[in-house]
C-alpha positions, 0 to 999 in steps of 0.5 A: 499500499502506498499513501500520500498526504495533500495533492502530492501524487503518489504515482509519479511524484515530484522530484524528491517526494516519496510516500507511505510504502508498507506491505500487509501479510495476507496471512496475518493482517495485523502484521504491517511492515513499513518500507519507506515513510512520506517526505512530506507530513514532517513528523506525523505519518500519513495515516493515524495508527487507527486508520491504517488498522482499519484500512489493514482489515479493509484491504484483507476483506477486499482481497479475499472477495475478489480473490474468489473471483480471480484465482478461484482454484486458489493456485496463484500464491502472490495473488495481490490488490492494488487499491487506489483512494483519497483522503480528502480534508488533511493537510501535512501539518495536521495529524 
């Protein structure tokens, strides 16, 4: 998953701008692994701990819903989802 604050792009960001990047294991939705942090929000992460937990839970259910449709035989052990969303009303200075 990738997350970014404000109007900054997650895909094709401006030079020097990076987003929060993290992975969640489908076998253990409570396990979140950060790979990098956004260069924009300063000392605050893009998502609060509660938002990250809610997003992780939502991704788990989205993944399982589409897995039945896209990999009905369960043959693709690397099946993954790419979901994009936008949080509105938050600036780089607000937690």
